[in-house]
C-alpha positions as CSV (number, residue, x, y, z in Angstrom):
1,M,52.5,148.9,132.7
2,I,56.2,149.5,133.3
3,A,58.7,149.6,130.4
4,V,62.2,148.3,131.0
5,R,64.6,149.1,128.2
6,G,67.9,147.6,127.3
7,S,70.4,147.9,124.5
8,N,68.7,145.3,122.3
9,F,65.5,144.6,124.1
10,T,62.5,146.2,125.8
11,F,60.4,144.3,128.4
12,Y,56.8,145.5,129.2
13,L,55.8,144.3,132.7
14,L,52.2,144.2,133.6
15,V,51.3,145.3,137.1
16,K,49.0,142.3,137.6
17,E,50.4,138.8,138.0
18,A,51.2,136.9,134.8
19,V,53.2,133.8,133.6
20,V,56.0,134.7,131.4
21,E,57.9,132.2,129.3
22,V,61.3,133.3,127.9
23,Y,62.9,131.5,125.0
24,S,66.3,131.9,123.5
25,T,68.2,130.8,120.3
26,S,71.5,131.0,122.2
27,I,74.0,128.2,121.8
28,N,74.6,128.1,125.5
29,F,71.4,129.2,127.5
30,N,67.8,129.1,128.3
31,H,65.8,126.6,126.4
32,K,63.1,124.6,128.0
33,P,64.9,122.6,130.8
34,D,62.8,119.6,130.2
35,A,63.5,119.6,126.5
36,R,66.7,118.6,124.7
37,Y,67.5,121.1,122.0
38,T,70.5,122.0,119.9
39,T,71.1,124.5,117.0
40,Q,71.1,123.6,113.4
41,I,74.4,123.1,111.5
42,R,74.8,126.2,109.5
43,G,77.5,128.6,108.2
44,V,80.9,128.5,109.8
45,E,79.9,125.8,112.2
46,R,78.9,123.6,109.3
47,K,82.3,123.9,107.7
48,I,84.1,123.2,111.0
49,I,82.1,120.0,111.7
50,A,82.4,118.9,108.1
51,E,86.3,119.0,108.3
52,K,86.2,117.1,111.6
53,I,83.8,114.5,110.4
54,K,85.7,113.9,107.1
55,A,88.3,111.8,108.8
56,K,86.0,109.8,111.0
57,S,82.5,108.2,111.1
58,A,79.5,110.1,112.1
59,F,79.0,107.6,114.9
60,K,82.5,108.3,116.3
61,Y,82.1,112.1,116.1
62,R,78.8,112.1,118.0
63,Q,80.3,109.8,120.6
64,E,83.1,112.4,121.2
65,C,80.5,115.2,121.5
66,V,78.4,113.2,124.0
67,L,81.5,112.6,126.1
68,S,82.6,116.3,126.1
69,V,79.1,117.8,126.8
70,S,78.6,120.1,129.8
71,P,76.3,118.4,132.4
72,I,75.2,121.8,133.8
73,K,74.1,123.3,130.6
74,L,72.4,120.1,129.6
75,M,70.4,119.6,132.9
76,E,69.6,123.1,133.9
77,C,69.1,124.6,130.4
78,G,68.1,121.7,128.3
79,N,70.9,122.5,125.8
80,L,72.5,119.7,123.8
81,Q,75.4,122.0,122.8
82,T,77.5,120.3,120.1
83,I,75.5,117.0,120.1
84,K,73.7,116.7,116.7
85,S,71.3,114.0,115.5
86,P,72.9,110.9,114.0
87,S,71.0,111.2,110.8
88,M,72.1,114.8,110.3
89,L,75.8,113.9,110.9
90,R,75.5,111.0,108.4
91,K,74.1,113.3,105.9
92,L,77.0,115.7,106.4
93,N,79.5,112.9,106.2
94,S,77.9,111.8,102.9
95,E,78.2,115.3,101.5
96,Q,81.9,115.4,102.3
97,Q,82.5,112.0,100.8
98,L,80.6,113.0,97.6
99,K,82.9,116.0,97.1
100,G,85.8,113.6,96.2
101,D,83.6,111.4,93.9
102,F,83.5,111.6,90.2
103,N,79.8,110.7,90.0
104,R,77.0,109.7,92.4
105,N,76.4,106.4,90.6
106,D,78.9,103.8,91.7
107,H,79.5,102.3,88.3
108,F,80.0,105.6,86.4
109,D,82.2,106.9,89.3
110,V,84.7,104.1,88.5
111,V,84.4,104.7,84.7
112,L,85.4,108.4,85.2
113,M,88.1,107.5,87.7
114,A,89.6,105.1,85.2
115,K,89.7,107.9,82.5
116,E,91.0,110.5,85.0
117,H,93.9,108.3,86.3
118,P,95.2,106.1,83.4
119,W,98.2,105.2,85.6
120,L,95.9,102.8,87.5
121,N,95.5,100.6,84.4
122,T,91.9,100.2,85.4
123,K,89.6,98.1,83.3
124,V,85.8,98.5,83.9
125,P,82.8,98.0,81.5
126,E,81.4,101.3,80.5
127,S,77.8,99.9,80.2
128,I,75.7,99.3,83.3
129,Q,74.2,96.3,81.5
130,E,77.4,94.4,81.8
131,P,78.5,92.6,85.0
132,F,80.2,94.9,87.5
133,I,83.9,93.8,87.2
134,V,86.7,96.3,87.9
135,T,90.4,95.2,87.6
136,W,93.5,97.3,88.2
137,A,97.3,96.9,88.4
138,S,98.9,100.3,88.7
139,Q,102.2,101.4,87.5
140,Q,103.6,101.3,91.1
141,Q,102.4,97.7,91.5
142,L,104.0,96.7,88.1
143,A,107.2,98.4,89.3
144,I,107.2,96.4,92.6
145,V,107.0,93.2,90.4
146,Q,109.9,94.4,88.3
147,N,111.9,95.4,91.3
148,L,111.4,92.0,93.1
149,F,112.1,90.0,90.0
150,K,115.4,91.8,89.5
151,Q,116.4,91.0,93.1
152,G,115.6,87.4,92.5
153,V,113.3,87.2,95.5
154,L,109.8,87.0,93.9
155,T,109.0,83.3,93.8
156,T,105.5,83.0,95.3
157,I,102.2,84.9,95.0
158,H,99.1,84.3,96.9
159,V,95.5,84.6,95.4
160,D,92.2,84.8,97.4
161,S,89.0,86.8,97.7
162,T,86.8,88.2,100.4
163,G,83.5,90.0,100.7
164,S,81.7,92.8,102.6
165,V,84.2,95.6,101.8
166,V,82.5,97.0,98.6
167,R,78.9,97.6,98.2
168,P,77.0,96.6,95.2
169,P,76.3,99.4,92.6
170,Q,72.8,100.8,92.3
171,N,72.0,98.8,89.1
172,S,73.4,95.5,90.4
173,T,71.2,92.5,91.2
174,K,74.0,90.8,93.2
175,L,74.0,91.1,96.9
176,T,77.7,90.5,97.5
177,I,80.6,92.1,95.8
178,Y,83.9,90.2,96.0
179,Y,87.4,91.7,96.4
180,Y,90.2,89.7,94.9
181,A,93.9,90.2,95.4
182,C,97.2,88.7,94.1
183,V,99.6,89.3,97.0
184,V,103.3,89.1,97.4
185,R,105.3,89.3,100.6
186,I,108.0,91.9,100.4
187,G,110.8,90.8,102.8
188,E,112.8,94.1,102.7
189,I,109.9,96.1,104.3
190,E,108.3,93.1,106.0
191,T,104.9,93.6,104.7
192,V,102.4,92.3,102.0
193,C,101.2,94.1,99.0
194,P,98.9,93.1,96.1
195,I,100.3,93.3,92.5
196,T,96.9,93.3,91.0
197,D,93.4,93.7,92.4
198,M,89.8,93.0,91.3
199,V,86.3,94.0,92.5
200,S,83.6,91.7,90.9
201,A,80.0,90.8,91.3
202,T,80.7,87.3,89.9
203,H,82.9,84.5,91.2
204,D,83.6,82.0,88.3
205,R,86.5,80.8,86.3
206,E,85.9,83.1,83.3
207,T,86.2,86.2,85.5
208,V,89.3,85.1,87.2
209,T,90.9,84.0,84.0
210,E,90.3,87.4,82.4
211,W,91.7,89.2,85.5
212,L,94.9,87.1,85.5
213,K,95.3,87.5,81.8
214,C,95.2,91.3,82.2
215,L,98.1,91.1,84.7
216,K,100.1,89.0,82.3
217,D,99.4,91.4,79.4
218,L,100.4,94.5,81.5
219,I,103.7,92.9,82.8
220,I,104.6,91.9,79.2
221,A,103.8,95.3,77.9
222,K,106.0,96.9,80.7
223,D,108.9,94.5,80.3
224,P,108.6,91.3,78.2
225,S,111.8,89.8,79.7
226,I,110.5,89.4,83.2
227,W,107.5,87.1,82.3
228,L,107.1,84.8,84.2
229,P,108.2,86.7,87.3
230,F,107.0,84.1,89.9
231,K,107.2,80.3,89.9
232,N,104.6,79.4,92.4
233,V,101.0,80.5,93.2
234,V,99.2,79.5,96.3
235,T,95.3,79.4,96.5
236,D,92.6,77.9,98.5
237,F,90.6,74.9,97.1
238,S,88.4,77.0,94.8
239,W,87.5,75.8,91.3
240,A,87.3,79.3,90.0
241,F,90.9,80.0,91.1
242,M,92.4,76.6,90.1
243,H,90.8,76.7,86.6
244,G,91.5,80.4,86.1
245,I,95.2,80.2,87.0
246,S,95.6,77.1,84.8
247,K,94.1,78.8,81.8
248,A,95.5,82.2,82.2
249,W,99.1,81.4,83.1
250,N,99.8,77.8,82.1
251,C,97.6,77.7,78.9
252,K,95.6,74.7,80.2
253,E,91.8,74.6,79.9
254,T,91.3,73.1,83.3
255,I,93.1,72.3,86.5
256,F,92.9,68.6,85.4
257,E,95.0,69.2,82.3
258,Y,97.6,70.9,84.6
259,L,97.6,67.9,86.9
260,D,98.1,65.5,84.0
261,M,101.1,67.5,83.0
262,C,102.4,67.2,86.6
263,H,102.0,63.4,86.3
264,R,104.1,63.4,83.1
265,I,106.7,65.4,84.8
266,L,106.9,63.3,87.9
267,T,107.1,60.1,85.8
268,G,109.9,61.5,83.7
269,R,108.1,61.8,80.5
270,E,108.3,65.6,80.4
271,T,110.4,68.4,82.0
272,L,109.1,71.3,83.9
273,S,109.0,74.3,81.5
274,Y,110.4,77.7,82.6
275,S,107.0,79.3,81.5
276,T,105.0,77.0,83.8
277,V,103.7,78.3,87.2
278,V,103.4,75.7,89.9
279,I,99.9,75.7,91.6
280,T,99.7,74.7,95.2
281,S,96.9,74.5,97.6
282,C,97.0,76.3,101.0
283,T,98.1,73.7,103.6
284,N,95.9,75.1,106.3
285,H,92.8,74.5,104.2
286,Y,93.9,71.0,103.4
287,V,94.7,70.1,106.9
288,K,91.1,71.0,107.9
289,N,89.7,68.8,105.0
290,I,91.8,65.8,106.0
291,L,90.8,66.1,109.7
292,N,87.1,66.5,108.8
293,H,87.1,63.4,106.5
294,V,88.9,61.3,109.0
295,K,86.6,62.3,111.8
296,H,83.6,61.5,109.6
297,Y,84.6,58.0,108.9
298,Y,85.8,57.2,112.4
299,P,83.2,59.0,114.4
300,D,83.4,56.6,117.5
301,D,87.2,56.3,117.8
302,E,88.9,59.7,118.2
303,K,92.3,58.0,118.9
304,T,92.3,56.0,115.7
305,A,91.0,58.9,113.7
306,F,93.8,61.2,114.9
307,Y,96.4,58.4,114.2
308,I,95.1,58.1,110.6
309,A,95.2,61.8,110.3
310,R,98.9,61.8,111.3
311,C,99.6,59.0,108.9
312,V,98.0,61.0,106.0
313,G,99.8,64.1,107.2
314,L,103.1,62.5,106.4
315,V,102.5,63.2,102.7
316,F,102.7,67.0,103.3
317,E,106.5,66.7,103.7
318,M,107.1,64.1,101.0
319,N,108.8,65.3,97.7
320,N,109.2,62.0,95.9
321,Y,106.4,60.5,94.0
322,E,107.6,56.9,94.4
323,E,107.9,57.3,98.0
324,I,104.4,58.6,98.2
325,K,103.2,55.5,96.3
326,H,105.0,53.3,98.8
327,W,103.4,55.2,101.7
328,F,100.0,54.6,100.2
329,K,100.7,50.9,99.9
330,L,101.4,50.8,103.6
331,L,98.3,52.8,104.4
332,S,96.1,50.6,102.2
333,T,97.5,47.5,104.0
334,M,96.6,49.1,107.4
335,I,93.2,50.2,106.4
336,L,91.9,47.4,104.2
337,S,92.8,44.6,106.7
338,D,89.7,43.8,108.8
339,K,91.8,41.7,111.2
340,S,95.2,42.5,112.8
341,T,97.3,40.3,110.6
342,E,101.0,40.0,110.4
343,M,101.1,41.9,107.2
344,C,99.0,44.6,108.8
345,K,101.3,44.8,111.9
346,A,104.4,45.0,109.6
347,A,102.9,47.9,107.7
348,S,102.0,49.6,110.9
349,M,105.5,49.3,112.2
350,E,106.9,50.8,109.1
351,M,104.4,53.6,109.2
352,K,105.5,54.3,112.8
353,S,109.1,54.6,111.7
354,Y,107.9,57.3,109.1
355,L,106.2,59.1,111.9
356,R,109.3,59.3,114.0
357,T,111.4,60.8,111.2
358,N,108.8,62.8,109.2
359,N,107.3,66.1,110.6
360,G,104.1,65.9,108.7
361,L,100.9,66.7,110.5
362,V,102.3,67.3,113.9
363,E,100.5,67.1,117.3
364,Y,99.8,70.7,117.8
365,E,98.1,71.0,114.4
366,I,95.8,68.1,115.4
367,E,95.1,69.6,118.8
368,K,93.7,72.8,117.0
369,F,90.9,70.5,115.8
370,D,87.6,71.7,117.2
371,D,85.2,68.9,118.4
372,D,82.3,71.3,117.7
373,Q,83.0,71.4,114.0
374,N,80.5,70.0,111.4
375,Y,82.1,66.8,110.2
376,S,79.5,66.0,107.5
377,C,80.9,65.5,104.1
378,G,79.1,64.3,101.0
379,K,79.4,61.0,99.3
380,T,82.2,60.7,96.9
381,T,79.8,60.3,93.9
382,D,78.2,63.6,94.7
383,T,81.3,65.8,94.5
384,S,82.1,68.1,91.6
385,Y,84.1,66.9,88.6
386,Y,83.8,63.3,89.7
387,A,84.3,61.9,86.2
388,E,87.5,64.1,85.7
389,R,89.0,62.8,89.0
390,K,88.4,59.2,88.0
391,K,90.3,59.9,84.8
392,S,93.2,61.3,86.6
393,A,96.5,59.6,86.0
394,F,97.2,59.9,89.8
395,Y,93.9,58.2,90.6
396,H,94.8,55.4,88.1
397,D,98.2,54.8,89.8
398,F,96.9,54.8,93.3
399,K,93.7,52.7,92.4
400,Q,96.0,49.9,91.0
401,I,97.8,49.9,94.4
402,F,94.5,49.8,96.2
403,D,93.2,46.8,94.1
404,S,96.5,44.8,94.5
405,V,96.5,45.3,98.3
406,K,92.9,44.4,98.6
407,K,93.4,41.1,96.9
408,I,96.3,40.2,99.1
409,V,94.9,41.2,102.5
410,N,91.6,39.4,101.8
411,I,93.2,36.1,101.5
412,T,91.9,34.1,104.5
413,S,94.4,32.1,106.7
414,H,93.5,29.2,108.9
415,D,93.6,31.3,112.1
416,H,91.8,34.3,110.6
417,N,88.8,34.1,112.9
418,H,91.1,34.1,116.1
419,L,92.9,37.4,115.1
420,D,92.0,40.7,116.8
421,V,89.8,43.1,115.0
422,N,91.7,46.0,113.3
423,S,90.2,49.2,114.5
424,M,91.7,51.1,111.5
425,Y,89.7,49.1,109.0
426,S,87.5,51.3,106.7
427,E,87.5,50.6,103.0
428,E,85.0,53.5,102.6
429,Y,87.5,56.0,103.9
430,L,90.3,54.8,101.6
431,L,87.9,55.1,98.6
432,H,87.0,58.6,99.7
433,F,90.7,59.4,100.0
434,L,91.3,58.1,96.5
435,I,88.7,60.4,94.9
436,E,89.0,63.5,97.2
437,N,92.8,63.8,97.7
438,V,94.8,61.6,95.4
439,P,94.1,63.5,92.1
440,Y,95.5,66.7,93.7
441,I,98.7,65.2,95.1
442,P,101.0,67.8,93.2
443,M,99.0,70.6,94.9
444,W,99.3,69.6,98.6
445,T,102.6,67.8,98.7
446,K,106.2,68.9,97.9
447,V,106.6,66.9,94.7
448,M,106.3,69.9,92.4
449,T,107.6,72.8,94.7
450,T,110.8,70.8,95.2
451,L,111.4,71.2,91.5
452,I,111.4,75.0,91.8
453,H,113.6,74.9,95.1
454,L,110.8,75.6,97.5
455,E,111.2,73.5,100.6
456,E,108.6,74.9,103.0
457,R,104.9,74.0,103.1
458,Q,102.8,76.6,101.3
459,S,100.2,78.7,103.1
460,N,97.8,81.5,102.2
461,A,98.6,83.3,105.4
462,S,100.0,86.2,103.4
463,V,96.8,87.1,101.6
464,E,94.7,86.5,104.9
465,S,97.1,89.0,106.5
466,W,96.5,91.4,103.5
467,F,92.7,91.2,104.0
468,N,93.1,91.8,107.7
469,L,95.2,94.9,106.9
470,V,92.5,96.1,104.5
471,K,89.5,95.7,106.8
472,N,91.0,96.8,110.1
473,H,93.6,99.5,109.1
474,I,93.4,100.7,105.6
475,L,89.6,101.0,105.8
476,A,89.6,101.5,109.5
477,G,86.7,99.2,110.1
478,K,84.5,100.6,107.4
479,R,82.5,98.1,105.3
480,R,80.5,98.1,102.0
481,M,82.2,101.2,100.7
482,K,81.5,102.8,97.4
483,C,83.8,101.2,94.9
484,G,85.7,104.3,93.8
485,R,86.4,105.3,97.4
486,F,87.6,101.7,98.1
487,I,89.9,101.8,95.2
488,E,91.4,105.1,96.3
489,N,92.2,103.8,99.8
490,I,93.8,100.6,98.5
491,T,95.9,102.4,95.7
492,Q,97.2,104.9,98.4
493,Y,98.6,102.0,100.4
494,E,100.0,100.3,97.3
495,A,101.7,103.6,96.4
496,Q,103.2,103.7,99.9
497,C,104.5,100.1,99.4
498,F,106.2,101.1,96.2
499,R,107.8,104.1,97.9
500,Q,109.1,101.9,100.6
501,V,110.6,99.4,98.2
502,E,112.1,102.2,96.0
503,L,113.7,104.1,98.9
504,Q,114.5,101.0,100.9
505,I,112.6,102.3,104.0
506,P,112.6,99.5,106.7
507,R,109.5,98.7,108.8
508,R,111.5,98.7,112.0
509,I,113.6,102.0,112.3
510,C,116.1,101.8,115.1
511,A,117.9,104.7,116.6
512,I,121.6,105.2,115.8
513,K,123.6,103.3,118.4
514,K,125.8,105.1,120.7
515,K,129.4,105.0,119.9
516,L,131.6,103.2,122.4
517,I,134.4,105.3,123.7
518,V,137.4,103.1,124.4
519,M,139.8,104.5,126.9
520,R,143.5,103.3,126.5
521,T,146.3,104.0,128.9
522,T,149.9,103.9,127.9
523,C,152.7,103.4,130.3
524,I,155.7,105.7,129.7
């Protein structure tokens, strides 16, 4: 036996032949070449990785480690170097996230956050037995409302909801948690910002009503003189939003009470109160509905379907109620005539003159129509609130026009059988239009927005832009976040918006232009 001594080791070599396996715990060398090993995350290394992984996902960090690994050490020594297992990195990332939380439980975490940060004006039920509903409108958000109101530029807000950004709390039986936002567009800094937010496990009129009432109470508490700070609210065709806005801000029990009030205003029996907010539907949603309905009732004649859609689209630009009724009389004459009579031709000619002067539903909007869409729409008697629609004052006005036109066009002439068939004939479609669209005329035309000096068609593109900003930039692609962390991310951006408004920081910052040096010569 031969002894070989070193500073930290001693090898005993046998004279006879033997197989010796050497192992090492080194970060860099000498594991089994066929194996793939790495060191555990401990001590200083754990702190370093924790700091790096705090600002990015475990997936992204591991991806960077794989791309930076040394092929020589990996292939010859079987050493994975800085590559760690995904589960270990996720655990480490979770540990870092928990350091900023108030509690491991999602519900109690928000309760403690509300107590720690009273400036958020957060409202959350303290008992886990109550539905998980969190609302907030921070002091910065209220200051933005106050600032825009004093400038006279706050006229429209946009309301909508989205899912998948907040995870359900541990005790919740709901699979989806919704995020709601009331968004304003701030022209000075060219961005959108919510003035109040809500995270809720329910989507109903009571929840929306309470949320919007909270905003009203907070604004009045801050400065009673600025309520009502906006005159128009845009939403999609959601019963929860329409009923909630009507009750919270217009003191109407349902959207149908609000629509009846609009009828009285448009017929001169009442004036629009300063404390009334005008409710409008997103034009883009309504265009899709109209195209779907027309395609359903004219399935075999696309040309006629698109022509009827253009005729209906004229109403988007109309701001006079009597003009809309006259338009409906023309449309009824065209659609209720089974033959191409002189009356039908005259109505068609007048409608074409409207199409030449009115930029309603224009060609490019119709071209966006996708032939693969599902055009099925239910029967009119199966729709929600059918009885309320039939009681509508707008429905009553237009049903009278429908009945009077139907009596006239059905009078048979001596040459009736020799006339051409009218390709636009569809009494079923017109009845569907009466019950589906007519009761909501104040919401998708300009008859009400004209009274508050808004001439453009209303769209919910601003709130859709906000949700895109939240999902892809503020949350950086993360989904189903813990509610407290989600609120923290959102309120940081809202504070930034307040700072930009307060200090008048533009979005596009240009360099100082070079001064022009003008050379002048003088003759002596």
